[in-house]
C-alpha positions in Angstrom: -7.5 -7.1 25.4 -8.0 -3.4 24.6 -8.5 -1.9 21.2 -4.8 -0.9 20.8 -3.7 -4.5 21.7 -6.2 -5.9 19.3 -5.9 -3.7 16.3 -2.6 -1.9 16.8 -2.4 1.4 14.8 -4.2 -0.1 11.8 -5.0 2.3 9.0 -8.8 3.1 9.2 -9.2 2.4 5.5 -7.6 -1.0 5.8 -9.9 -1.7 8.8 -12.8 -0.8 6.4 -11.6 -3.6 4.1 -11.8 -6.1 7.0 -15.3 -4.9 7.8 -16.4 -5.4 4.2 -15.1 -9.0 4.3 -12.5 -8.4 1.6 -9.8 -9.7 3.9 -10.9 -12.9 5.3 -9.3 -15.8 7.3 -7.4 -18.2 5.1 -6.0 -15.5 2.9 -2.3 -14.9 2.5 -1.3 -11.4 3.3 1.8 -9.6 2.1 2.7 -6.1 3.4 5.0 -4.6 0.8 6.8 -1.9 2.9 5.7 -3.2 6.2 7.8 -0.9 8.4 7.0 -1.4 12.1 4.0 -3.6 11.2 1.3 -1.2 12.3 -1.2 -2.7 9.9 -0.5 -6.3 10.8 -1.2 -6.5 14.5 -4.8 -7.7 14.1 -4.0 -10.1 11.3 -1.3 -11.6 13.3 -3.4 -11.9 16.4 -6.1 -13.7 14.3 -3.7 -16.2 12.9 -3.6 -15.0 9.3 -0.7 -16.1 7.1 1.1 -12.8 7.0 4.4 -11.8 5.3 6.3 -8.7 5.2 8.9 -6.9 3.1 10.9 -3.8 4.0 14.3 -2.2 3.3 14.8 -1.7 7.0 15.9 -5.0 8.6 14.5 -3.9 12.0 11.0 -4.3 10.5 11.3 -8.1 11.0 11.0 -8.0 14.8 7.1 -8.5 14.8 6.8 -11.3 12.2 7.2 -15.0 12.7 10.5 -16.5 11.5 10.7 -16.9 7.8 7.9 -14.5 7.1 10.0 -11.3 6.6 12.4 -10.4 3.7 14.7 -7.5 3.9 14.5 -6.3 0.3 13.2 -3.6 -2.1 9.6 -4.1 -3.2 10.5 -3.6 -6.8 12.7 -6.7 -6.6 10.8 -8.9 -4.1 11.9 -12.5 -4.2 8.4 -13.9 -3.6 7.0 -15.7 -6.6 4.4 -14.4 -9.0 0.8 -14.5 -7.7 1.9 -15.2 -4.1 -0.6 -13.3 -2.1 -4.4 -12.9 -1.9 -4.0 -9.4 -0.5 -1.1 -7.0 -0.9 -0.9 -4.0 1.4 1.1 -1.0 0.3 0.6 1.7 2.9 2.6 4.9 2.7 5.3 3.4 0.4 4.8 4.3 -3.3 5.1 8.0 -2.7 8.8 7.6 -1.8 9.5 6.9 -5.5 12.3 9.0 -6.9 10.7 9.4 -10.3 8.3 7.8 -12.8 10.5 4.8 -13.6 11.0 4.1 -9.9 7.3 4.4 -9.1 6.4 2.0 -12.0 9.1 -0.5 -10.8 7.7 -0.4 -7.3 4.1 -0.7 -8.5 4.9 -3.5 -10.9 6.8 -5.4 -8.2 3.9 -5.1 -5.9 1.3 -6.1 -8.5 3.4 -9.1 -9.7 3.1 -10.9 -6.3 -0.7 -10.5 -6.2 -2.9 -13.4 -7.3 -5.5 -13.0 -10.0 -8.7 -12.0 -8.1 -6.6 -10.6 -5.3 -6.9 -7.3 -3.6 -4.3 -4.4 -3.6 -4.8 -2.1 -0.7 -2.7 1.1 -1.3 -2.5 4.4 0.6 -0.2 7.0 -1.0 0.3 10.7 -1.1 -1.5 12.6 -3.9 -2.1 16.1 -5.1 -5.9 15.7 -4.8 -7.3 18.6 -2.9 -4.0 20.3 -2.3 -3.1 21.3 -5.9 -2.6 25.0 -5.0 -0.5 24.2 -1.9 2.2 22.1 -3.5 5.4 23.1 -5.4 6.7 21.1 -8.2 10.4 20.0 -7.9 10.7 17.7 -11.0 8.2 15.5 -12.8 5.8 14.2 -10.1 8.0 15.0 -7.1 6.6 17.8 -5.1 7.3 19.8 -1.9 4.3 19.4 0.4 2.9 22.0 2.8 4.5 20.0 5.6 7.9 20.5 4.2 8.4 16.9 3.0 9.1 15.9 -0.7 7.0 13.1 -2.2 6.1 11.6 -5.5 2.4 12.5 -6.0 -0.3 10.8 -8.0 -3.7 12.2 -9.0 -7.1 10.8 -9.8 -6.5 10.4 -13.5 -3.2 8.6 -13.0 -4.7 6.1 -10.6 -7.7 5.4 -12.8 -5.4 5.0 -15.8 -3.0 2.7 -13.9 -6.0 0.6 -12.7 -6.9 -0.1 -16.4 -3.2 -0.6 -17.5 -2.6 -3.1 -14.7 -5.7 -5.2 -15.5 -7.6 -4.3 -12.4 -10.9 -2.9 -11.2 -11.5 -0.4 -8.5 -13.4 -2.0 -5.6 -14.0 1.3 -4.0 -14.0 4.8 -5.3 -10.8 6.7 -4.6 -10.9 8.1 -1.2 -8.7 11.1 -0.2 -8.0 12.6 3.1 -6.6 16.1 3.1 -4.6 16.8 6.3 -4.9 20.6 6.7 -1.8 22.4 5.6 0.2 19.2 5.6 -0.5 16.6 2.9 -3.2 14.6 1.1 -3.4 10.8 1.3 -5.4 8.7 -1.2 -6.8 5.2 -0.7 -6.6 3.1 -3.9 -8.3 -0.4 -3.6 -8.0 -2.5 -6.7 -8.9 -6.1 -7.5 -6.6 -7.9 -10.0 -8.6 -9.3 -12.9 -8.9 -13.1 -12.7 -8.0 -13.6 -16.4 -4.6 -12.0 -16.1 
């Protein structure tokens, strides 16, 4: 089996969480906004209990029967504290506005068990502040021509506290030259919540 067959197109920062042992066999994984399943290939190959949610019904093709739900992440039908790990990769920046962003985040956080791990990658303004154009609120036009809801360092740190979480890693941001900025936000949900 070659690397592509083993790991798929896994996000390098999600791979980092595997290397750190934060995602381990026996954990229930939920990919909130799973899309084509690019982050789930390794987990499925290794027999993890993996679930996915996406608005696009075609996203279900790679998951075992009963493990996919075609629904919005802000209204997921999974019970509270369902998953040990929730993956939210390139999803939250599609929020229309602050209320929609918070609904998406709260829906994602709700299904995470106390002590669980939220792995989130999303577009941010970090490092490209002078290259973006404000449209309305936190919606911006990016250098690549796309529109996204952008977070910043202060917002993510404030949200971590508001949610009752703790950063497991410092925020990590990748600036893609003249295109966009993507931030990795890894949070552990407090056990006392």
